[in-house]
C-alpha positions in Angstrom: -7.5 -1.0 -11.7 -5.5 2.1 -12.6 -3.8 3.9 -9.7 -5.6 7.0 -8.5 -3.9 8.3 -5.4 -6.3 8.6 -2.5 -6.9 12.1 -1.2 -9.4 14.4 0.4 -10.6 11.8 2.9 -9.6 10.7 6.4 -8.8 7.4 8.0 -11.8 7.9 10.3 -14.1 7.9 7.3 -12.5 4.7 5.9 -13.3 2.9 9.2 -16.8 4.2 9.2 -17.5 2.8 5.8 -15.9 -0.5 6.7 -18.2 -0.7 9.7 -21.3 -0.1 7.6 -20.2 -2.6 5.0 -19.9 -5.5 7.5 -22.1 -8.5 6.7 -23.6 -8.5 3.3 -22.4 -5.0 2.3 -24.1 -1.7 2.1 -25.8 0.4 -0.6 -24.2 3.7 -1.5 -27.5 5.5 -0.8 -27.3 4.4 2.8 -23.8 5.8 3.1 -24.9 9.1 1.6 -27.7 9.3 4.1 -25.5 8.6 7.1 -22.1 10.1 6.1 -23.1 12.7 3.5 -22.5 12.5 -0.3 -20.3 14.5 -2.6 -16.5 14.5 -2.9 -15.7 13.2 0.6 -17.6 10.0 0.1 -16.5 9.6 -3.4 -12.8 9.9 -2.4 -13.3 7.7 0.6 -14.7 4.9 -1.6 -11.8 5.4 -4.0 -9.3 5.1 -1.2 -10.9 1.9 0.1 -10.9 0.5 -3.4 -7.3 1.5 -4.1 -6.2 -0.3 -0.9 -8.2 -3.4 -1.9 -10.5 -3.1 1.1 -13.8 -3.0 -0.8 -15.3 -4.0 -4.1 -18.2 -2.2 -5.9 -21.0 -3.5 -8.0 -23.1 -0.6 -9.2 -24.2 1.0 -6.0 -23.5 -1.9 -3.7 -20.3 -1.9 -1.7 -18.9 -5.1 -0.2 -15.8 -5.9 1.8 -13.0 -7.9 0.2 -11.2 -10.5 2.3 -8.6 -7.9 3.2 -11.3 -5.5 4.2 -13.0 -8.1 6.3 -9.8 -8.8 8.2 -9.5 -5.1 9.0 -13.2 -4.5 9.7 -13.4 -7.5 12.1 -10.1 -6.9 13.9 -10.7 -7.7 17.6 -8.3 -5.1 19.1 -6.2 -2.1 18.3 -3.0 -4.1 17.7 -4.7 -6.4 15.2 -6.3 -3.4 13.5 -2.9 -1.7 13.2 -1.4 -4.9 11.8 -4.1 -5.4 9.2 -4.0 -1.7 8.2 -0.2 -1.9 7.9 -0.6 -4.9 5.7 -3.0 -3.0 3.4 -0.8 0.0 3.3 2.3 -2.0 2.4 0.4 -3.9 -0.3 -0.5 -0.7 -2.1 2.4 0.0 -4.5 2.7 3.8 -4.1 2.7 3.4 -0.3 4.7 0.2 0.1 7.1 1.2 -2.6 7.9 4.5 -0.9 8.4 2.8 2.5 10.6 0.1 1.0 12.6 2.9 -0.7 13.1 4.8 2.5 14.3 1.6 4.3 16.9 1.0 1.5 18.1 4.6 1.9 18.2 4.3 5.7 15.9 7.3 6.1 14.3 8.0 9.5 12.0 10.7 8.1 10.3 11.0 4.7 8.8 14.4 3.7 6.3 15.5 1.1 8.7 16.5 -1.7 10.6 13.2 -1.3 7.4 11.2 -1.6 6.3 13.3 -4.6 9.6 12.6 -6.4 9.2 8.8 -5.8 5.7 8.8 -7.1 6.0 11.2 -10.0 9.6 10.8 -11.2 10.6 7.2 -10.2 7.2 5.5 -10.4 5.8 7.9 -13.1 2.3 7.7 -11.7 1.4 10.8 -13.7 -1.0 12.2 -11.1 -2.2 15.9 -11.1 0.0 17.9 -8.8 -2.8 19.1 -6.5 -3.9 15.4 -6.0 -0.3 14.4 -5.2 0.1 17.2 -2.6 -3.0 16.2 -0.7 -2.4 12.5 -1.3 1.0 12.8 0.5 -0.8 14.0 3.6 -3.4 11.2 3.5 -0.6 8.7 3.1 1.2 10.0 6.2 -2.0 10.0 8.2 -2.8 6.4 7.2 0.7 5.3 7.9 0.5 6.8 11.4 -2.9 5.0 12.0 -1.1 1.8 11.0 1.7 2.3 13.5 4.3 2.8 10.8 5.3 6.3 11.9 4.2 9.6 13.3 2.7 12.3 11.1 4.0 15.9 11.4 2.1 18.6 9.6 4.4 21.2 7.9 4.7 24.6 9.7 6.9 27.7 9.2 8.1 26.6 5.8 8.8 23.0 6.8 7.1 20.3 4.6 4.7 17.8 6.1 6.6 14.6 6.9 6.3 11.1 8.4 8.7 10.2 11.2 9.2 6.5 10.6 8.6 4.2 13.5 11.9 3.0 15.1 10.8 -0.6 14.5 9.5 -0.1 11.0 12.1 -2.4 9.5 11.0 -5.2 11.8 7.4 -4.5 11.0 7.9 -4.7 7.3 10.0 -7.9 7.6 7.3 -9.5 9.7 4.5 -8.6 7.2 6.4 -9.5 4.0 5.4 -13.2 4.1 1.7 -12.1 4.4 2.1 -9.8 1.4 3.6 -12.7 -0.5 0.5 -14.8 0.3 -1.8 -12.1 -0.9 0.0 -11.3 -4.1 1.0 -14.9 -5.0 -2.0 -16.7 -3.8 -0.2 -18.8 -1.3 -2.2 -21.1 0.9 -2.8 -19.9 4.5 0.2 -20.7 6.7 2.7 -21.0 3.8 5.6 -18.5 4.4 8.0 -16.8 2.1 10.7 -19.4 2.9 8.6 -22.2 1.5 7.5 -20.3 -1.6 8.9 -21.4 -4.9 12.0 -19.4 -5.9 11.8 -16.9 -8.7 13.5 -19.3 -11.2 10.8 -21.8 -10.6 7.9 -19.4 -10.7 5.2 -20.2 -13.4 5.1 -18.0 -16.4 2.5 -15.2 -16.4 -0.8 -15.7 -18.2 -1.0 -14.1 -21.6 -1.5 -10.3 -21.3 -0.3 -10.2 -17.7 2.9 -8.8 -16.4 3.8 -10.3 -13.0 7.5 -9.8 -12.2 8.8 -12.0 -9.4 11.3 -10.2 -7.1 13.5 -12.0 -4.7 15.4 -10.5 -1.8 17.6 -12.0 0.9 17.1 -10.6 4.4 19.2 -11.0 7.5 17.2 -13.0 10.0 17.8 -13.8 13.6 21.3 -15.1 14.3 22.6 -13.8 10.9 20.6 -16.4 9.0 19.6 -15.3 5.5 15.9 -15.5 4.6 14.8 -15.4 1.0 11.7 -13.4 0.3 9.9 -13.7 -3.0 7.2 -11.1 -4.0 5.0 -11.3 -7.0 3.4 -8.1 -8.2 0.6 -8.0 -10.8 1.2 -5.1 -13.2 -1.5 -6.0 -15.7 -3.0 -2.5 -15.9 0.3 -0.6 -15.8 1.9 0.9 -18.9 5.6 0.4 -19.7 6.8 3.7 -18.2 5.1 2.9 -14.8 6.5 -0.6 -14.8 10.0 0.7 -15.4 9.5 3.3 -12.7 8.3 0.7 -10.2 11.2 -1.6 -10.9 13.6 1.3 -10.6 12.0 2.2 -7.2 12.7 -1.4 -6.0 16.3 -1.2 -7.2 15.8 -3.9 -9.9 16.9 -1.4 -12.6 19.3 1.5 -12.0 18.2 5.0 -11.4 18.6 7.3 -14.4 21.4 9.3 -12.8 23.2 6.0 -12.2 23.4 5.1 -15.8 
């Protein structure tokens, strides 16, 4: 599925659709009757699909496994954790947050996010979509407990004040992201995953780079984390931009 940055929706609408889609799913006509149709519903469904929370078959909308975990969360803490997992799994969101952590940023603002998406990741999105998509990203990250959204006033850009413990949150969720992207069995962690050198070759027509990072764990022990990302639908420019964002290839001004 091609990346189409979510915008012109609200986290509240996302959770309403997830609630209606519990069980065997929901027909779009039902959502239109209860939530209204037009652009808000269309963009809400796009956001849910981009985040991997729903799948659509004609007019029928069903929860994915990721969507079920979020929809059936039993308390606020579990809901934040599952939403953070979905946010970090979405390349434009997870990539920007990972970039901010590498740069040691405590705040990311709209222009910085736009540069990451449009220049480094080369998403090629219309400018008006990017401007509104940044705000939705910040709101969703706040809902996930990854930071605090501050709307721009008096010439200041909208921004996300990253949570003080965001590094710990990302490290804790990385093994779960590995399970989702690599198809690891439940309970298998990043430490037990095969290293990049032993990873199976990608299927014909699929581009699935395997990235390995070493993180400092408790007591100074290094923990190897391997992440597999499916870039099947990406063109070469977007793949290069994504790898540059992750630090695998140098930035243009570093060459």
